[in-house]
N, C-alpha and C positions, 0 to 999 in steps of 0.2 A: 557475173557468171552466166554463161549461155549454155544451152544443151550441147552445142558444138558449133564451130564456125570455120569457114575457109580461111586459109592463110594467104597473105599477099606478099609478093616478093619484089625486090629491086636488084639491078645489076650495076655494079661499078665496072666500067670498061676501061682498061689501062692499055694504051697504045704507044708505040714508039720504040726506038732502038734500045732504050735503057729500061724497058718495062720489066723484063725478067730480073735484072740486078736490083732494081728498086723494090719490087715485091719480095724478092728473096731476103732483103734486109728488113722487111716490115712484118711479114707473116710468120707464124710459128711452124708452118708446114714446109717441107723441102719440095721445091718446085721442079727439081730435076726429073726428067722423064714424064712430066705432066701431059695429060691428053684431054680430049674433049669430055670424057666422063668426069674428070676432076677428082679432087680430094678435099676432105674437110680441113679447115685451118681456122686458127684463132687470130684475131687482130687485137693486140693488147695495148693498153696505155703504158707509158714509160715505167710506171711503178709496178707493172705486172698484172694489174686488174684487167679482166676481160671486158672489152668493148662489144665484141660480137663474134659469133661463129659464122663462117661462110663456107660455101663450096667454091673453090677456086679452080678454074678450068681454062683450057686453051680454046680460043675461037679464031681460027685462021692465024694471022700473025700476032693477034692480040691476046690479052688475058681478061677474064671476067671473074668478078667476085659476086656470087649470088647470096644476098642477105635478106632477112626479113625487112619488109618495107619500113617498119617503124624505126629501124636502125640505119636506113640507107643514108640519110643526110649526115648523121654522126660519123658513119664510116667514111664518107667522102671527106668530111672536115678533118678527121684524124689523119687520113692519108696525105692530104694537102699540107698538113702541119709540118711534115718532114720531107716534103717534095722540093728539095733544094738541089739545084745543079744536076737534076736528072732529066734527060731528054725523053720525056714521055708525057702523055696527056691523060687526064682523069675525067670520066664522064659518067653521070648517074642516069640510069634509065629504069623505067618500070619493066617488070617481067611477068609473063602470064603463068609461069610455072617455077617450082622450086623443089627442094628435096622432100618436103612433106606437103600434102594437100590440105590437111585439116589440123586444128589444134589438138584434137583427141589423139591423133597419131603421135604427136610429139610427147604428150603426157604418157601414153602407153609405153613409149620407148625410153622414158625418163631422160628426154633430150631437152636441154635448156634452150631458151630463146630470149628475145628482147626483154621480156618482163623479168626474167631471172637475172639478166646482166645489169639491171639497174642497181643491184646490190653492190657492184664494183668489187667483186671477189676474185681470188686467184683461180686459175684453171683447175687446180686440184679440188677446190670446193665443189666443182660440178661433176666430179667422178672420174675414176680411172678409165672408164670407157670413152669419155670425151678426150682426155689427155692422150690415150693410145691412138685415137682416130685422127687427132688434129695437131699434135705436137711432135716435131722431130728434135731429138737431143743430139743429133750428129751433124746437122746441116751447117753449123756455124752461128754467128751472132745474128740476133734480130731484136728489134725494139721490145723491151719488156722481158727479155729472156732471163735476166739475173735472178729474179725471185723464183720463177718457175723452175729453173735449173737447181737452185739451192734447195727448194722444197723436195725435189725429186732425189737429189743426192743424199739428203739427210733422212729420207722417208718420213718427213715431218707430218704430223697430224694437224690439219687445219681446224680451226674452231667452228667454222660455219659450213654446213653441208646441204647439198640438194637431196631431198627425199621425195619419193612417190608415195602419196598417202591415199587411203580409201576410207570413207566414212559416210555417215547418214546425212550430213549437211555441211555447208561451207562454214557455218559458225562453229561447228564442232571441230572441224579441221584447223580453223584459226586458233581455237583454244589450245589444241595440242601443239601447234607450231610455236606458241608463246609459252609453253609449259616450262622449259628449261633454259638456263643460261642467263647471262647479264643482258641488259638492254642492248639491242643491236639490230641487225637487219632481218631478224626472223619474222616470217610472214608467209601466208599462202600467196604464191605468185601467179599461178595459172590453175584454173579449175574448170572441169566439165562435168555435166550430169548425164548419166546414162543408166537407164533402167532403174531409176530411183536411187542410185548410188552416186556419190560425188567422188570423183578421182581428181587428184591435184598434185602439182609440184609445189614444194615449199622449201624455203630456206630455214633451217633449224640449227640449234646448237648441238654439237656432237654428243652431249650428255643425254640427249633424247634417245640415243641408241643403247644406253646402259641397261643391263638387265633390270626388269621391274619398273622402268620409267613409265610405261603405259598401263600399269596394272589397273588403274582407275578408269581406263578408257577402253573397255573391252569391245566397244563398237567401232574402234578405229584400228586400221591395220597399216603398218609400214610395208609397202610392197617391195620397194628397193631403196637402198640408201648408198651414199658414196662411201668407199672405204677410207 
């Protein structure tokens, strides 16, 4: 854990006559009417697990996916895996800017990043705000859509949730993260220290949000949790 640190970003540039159709079949966001400002999108594994969040935008005749640098190589590899008979090229570059400048900004926004996606969870685990910003349920098929659409249609409650915690120490927050549920991916994923208080994103079991679950942890507060 560090007091705070700058974020590093990469860009996957997709060029060629089939770039739009290819990305439309792979990303969770609808690319119709996309501009240089861009939109959030998810890139999913075939089983519906989130590989990364990105901002996808138009750059001249090409498309760019802005991702955290630690997920850049995995993003490129995942796109190449389904790059069959599509007339477009994929290129990974470093970028000097991205949608957030520092780790603390993502924590404050309860916005997941590469550390959170290591848990290989569905989009709904990361919150309704992420799904609303990054998933289109009207665009048609895309890789990994089946699980996401099924969870949405059934209003299903996923077992693992992203929460934004605040407490006196990283150790105390880890203790809370592991308090409930069966063995699984629960852990503090990202933490920053500001003014003597530790703020963190953590993957926890949904039962941690039950009334009274934190009665013995009066020094820990759940700031936000996924519905």
